[in-house]
MARTORTOR-491320 format. One line per field, with one value per residue: residue number from 1; x, y, z of N, C-alpha, C, CB in turn. Coordinates in nm, 3 decimals. Atoms other than C-alpha are relative to their C-alpha. Glycine has a CB too. Layout:
REM MARTORTOR-491320
nr NUM	...
n.east X	...
n.north Y	...
n.up Z	...
ca.east X	...
ca.north Y	...
ca.up Z	...
c.east X	...
c.north Y	...
c.up Z	...
cb.east X	...
cb.north Y	...
cb.up Z	...
//
This chain:
REM MARTORTOR-491320
nr 1	2	3	4	5	6	7	8	9	10	11	12	13	14	15	16	17	18	19	20	21	22	23	24	25	26	27	28	29	30	31	32	33	34	35	36	37	38	39	40	41	42	43	44	45	46	47	48	49	50	51	52	53	54	55	56	57	58	59	60	61	62	63	64	65	66
n.east -0.069	-0.077	-0.099	-0.120	-0.029	-0.147	-0.125	-0.071	-0.072	-0.061	-0.124	-0.066	-0.048	-0.079	-0.067	-0.016	-0.065	-0.128	-0.016	-0.062	-0.109	-0.102	-0.047	-0.021	-0.160	-0.142	-0.018	0.012	-0.132	-0.067	-0.009	-0.109	-0.127	-0.100	0.019	-0.181	-0.102	-0.043	-0.088	-0.077	-0.100	-0.006	-0.122	-0.122	-0.106	-0.023	-0.132	-0.131	-0.082	-0.045	-0.184	-0.022	-0.067	-0.134	-0.102	-0.060	-0.089	0.057	-0.057	0.037	0.083	-0.116	-0.065	-0.056	0.041	-0.067
n.north 0.017	0.147	0.049	-0.069	0.081	0.057	-0.077	-0.040	0.077	0.036	-0.063	0.012	0.140	0.001	-0.138	0.025	0.080	-0.126	-0.023	0.149	0.050	-0.133	0.041	0.089	-0.029	-0.055	0.069	0.064	-0.005	0.015	0.163	0.063	-0.105	0.007	0.106	-0.018	-0.104	0.172	0.126	-0.059	0.006	0.233	0.040	-0.036	0.107	0.073	-0.031	-0.042	0.164	0.081	-0.101	-0.009	0.079	0.019	-0.090	0.101	0.073	0.108	0.068	0.006	0.134	0.145	-0.045	-0.048	-0.153	-0.137
n.up -0.091	-0.014	0.137	-0.089	-0.108	0.059	0.050	-0.152	-0.067	0.098	-0.040	-0.095	0.049	0.049	-0.095	-0.064	0.131	0.001	-0.110	-0.044	0.102	-0.021	-0.062	0.020	0.020	-0.074	-0.105	0.063	0.008	-0.138	-0.097	0.061	-0.002	-0.117	0.007	0.083	-0.092	-0.076	0.069	0.045	-0.115	-0.041	0.129	-0.056	-0.153	-0.004	0.095	-0.073	-0.115	0.150	-0.004	-0.118	0.007	0.133	-0.102	-0.169	0.002	0.025	-0.118	-0.090	0.001	-0.089	-0.068	-0.048	0.086	0.007
ca.east -5.114	-5.019	-4.812	-4.604	-4.623	-4.410	-4.226	-4.101	-4.028	-3.890	-3.600	-3.561	-3.497	-3.283	-3.098	-3.108	-2.919	-2.660	-2.587	-2.478	-2.292	-2.080	-2.059	-1.952	-1.643	-1.519	-1.553	-1.457	-1.124	-1.041	-1.052	-0.812	-0.593	-0.485	-0.502	-0.178	0.000	-0.027	0.112	0.356	0.546	0.468	0.721	0.956	1.025	1.017	1.316	1.502	1.546	1.670	1.938	2.014	2.103	2.287	2.506	2.605	2.984	2.971	3.214	2.950	2.817	3.118	3.289	3.590	3.510	3.729
ca.north 0.154	-0.244	-0.228	0.073	-0.175	-0.412	-0.195	-0.081	-0.448	-0.518	-0.256	-0.283	-0.659	-0.594	-0.271	-0.573	-0.832	-0.570	-0.493	-0.862	-0.891	-0.588	-0.683	-1.041	-0.963	-0.719	-0.960	-1.215	-1.033	-0.917	-1.295	-1.398	-1.110	-1.196	-1.537	-1.456	-1.209	-1.587	-1.821	-1.549	-1.526	-1.952	-1.932	-1.674	-1.853	-2.142	-2.013	-1.810	-2.195	-2.326	-2.043	-2.069	-2.393	-2.438	-2.134	-2.411	-2.547	-2.894	-3.011	-2.918	-3.202	-3.417	-3.561	-3.350	-3.031	-2.811
ca.up 13.279	13.268	12.939	13.228	13.487	13.256	13.086	13.457	13.571	13.276	13.320	13.667	13.598	13.384	13.592	13.845	13.581	13.494	13.830	13.917	13.632	13.691	14.019	13.946	13.787	13.975	14.269	14.042	13.913	14.241	14.360	14.024	14.077	14.443	14.337	14.044	14.314	14.559	14.299	14.158	14.528	14.606	14.237	14.360	14.723	14.539	14.261	14.577	14.792	14.431	14.415	14.754	14.734	14.423	14.657	14.891	14.847	14.685	15.007	15.228	15.431	15.428	15.648	15.648	15.468	15.645
c.east 0.074	0.067	0.174	0.062	0.126	0.101	0.127	0.081	0.066	0.221	0.073	0.100	0.114	0.168	0.071	0.123	0.161	0.067	0.115	0.072	0.128	0.015	0.054	0.140	0.044	0.087	0.106	0.197	0.056	0.078	0.126	0.133	0.082	0.038	0.135	0.088	0.051	0.102	0.083	0.096	0.025	0.168	0.121	0.054	0.082	0.206	0.143	0.046	0.070	0.117	0.074	0.115	0.137	0.096	0.080	0.156	-0.031	0.094	-0.090	-0.043	0.081	0.086	0.117	0.085	0.077	0.112
c.north -0.159	-0.011	0.125	-0.089	-0.064	0.011	0.049	-0.105	-0.075	0.051	0.007	-0.108	-0.022	0.127	-0.140	-0.164	0.046	0.010	-0.147	-0.024	0.084	-0.071	-0.135	0.029	0.089	-0.081	-0.099	-0.026	0.045	-0.135	-0.025	0.115	-0.047	-0.148	0.000	0.017	-0.143	-0.092	0.105	0.025	-0.186	0.042	0.065	-0.017	-0.116	-0.002	0.089	-0.129	-0.071	0.051	-0.035	-0.157	-0.091	0.106	-0.069	-0.081	-0.108	-0.094	0.000	-0.085	-0.061	0.026	0.093	0.098	0.076	-0.023
c.up 0.002	-0.079	0.108	0.112	-0.047	-0.036	0.153	0.038	-0.085	0.018	0.119	0.013	-0.083	0.027	0.077	-0.044	-0.002	0.125	0.037	-0.128	0.002	0.103	0.086	-0.068	0.054	0.107	-0.074	-0.035	0.132	0.021	-0.102	0.010	0.150	-0.048	-0.090	0.113	0.109	-0.156	-0.024	0.140	0.042	-0.123	0.052	0.098	-0.070	-0.106	0.149	0.061	-0.151	-0.031	0.101	0.081	-0.084	0.030	0.046	-0.097	-0.070	0.052	0.130	0.076	0.036	0.142	0.093	-0.108	0.070	-0.057
cb.east -0.085	-0.062	-0.107	-0.056	-0.114	0.012	-0.081	-0.105	-0.062	-0.109	-0.011	-0.076	-0.094	-0.082	-0.141	-0.125	-0.087	-0.056	-0.153	-0.122	-0.057	-0.039	-0.032	-0.101	0.048	-0.035	-0.139	-0.117	0.040	-0.110	-0.174	-0.047	-0.065	-0.068	-0.140	0.035	-0.112	-0.228	-0.054	-0.063	-0.080	-0.245	-0.034	0.015	-0.132	-0.143	-0.080	-0.021	-0.182	-0.097	0.004	-0.162	-0.071	-0.055	-0.051	-0.187	0.040	-0.036	0.132	-0.041	-0.062	0.154	-0.014	0.044	-0.166	0.025
cb.north 0.038	-0.118	0.106	0.133	-0.098	-0.035	0.165	0.023	-0.065	0.085	0.101	0.001	-0.058	-0.009	0.143	0.024	0.052	0.158	0.023	-0.137	0.003	0.173	0.052	-0.057	0.025	0.125	-0.058	0.052	0.083	0.010	-0.155	-0.044	0.195	0.022	-0.044	0.163	0.174	-0.133	-0.106	0.109	0.104	-0.200	0.069	0.082	-0.116	-0.060	0.165	0.121	-0.174	0.021	0.183	0.022	-0.023	0.030	0.068	-0.201	-0.020	-0.014	0.066	0.048	-0.060	-0.045	-0.037	-0.086	0.068	0.073
cb.up 0.106	-0.002	-0.257	0.078	0.037	-0.058	-0.089	0.128	0.085	-0.130	-0.021	0.081	-0.069	-0.102	0.124	0.058	-0.167	-0.025	0.071	0.040	-0.150	0.010	0.011	-0.051	-0.116	0.077	0.066	-0.092	-0.110	0.114	-0.008	-0.162	0.006	0.177	-0.038	-0.118	0.109	0.049	-0.141	-0.080	0.150	-0.140	-0.176	0.002	0.144	-0.028	-0.176	0.120	0.114	-0.137	0.028	0.050	0.015	-0.185	0.117	0.084	0.106	-0.133	0.032	-0.006	-0.113	-0.117	-0.016	0.078	-0.001	0.126
//
């Protein structure tokens, strides 16, 4: 009976560790995916703003631009 209890405890502990590892990987993977989406969006906005600035005529902003 003692050996069966020891085996059951080890199996339960191993299962718990496995479930925790799987949950951590899933949560970490989800976080990293969302973080990458955010970084990509920031880069896209940065590129769009640079493009918009580059599209302005060179005489815009001078006193006699008309």
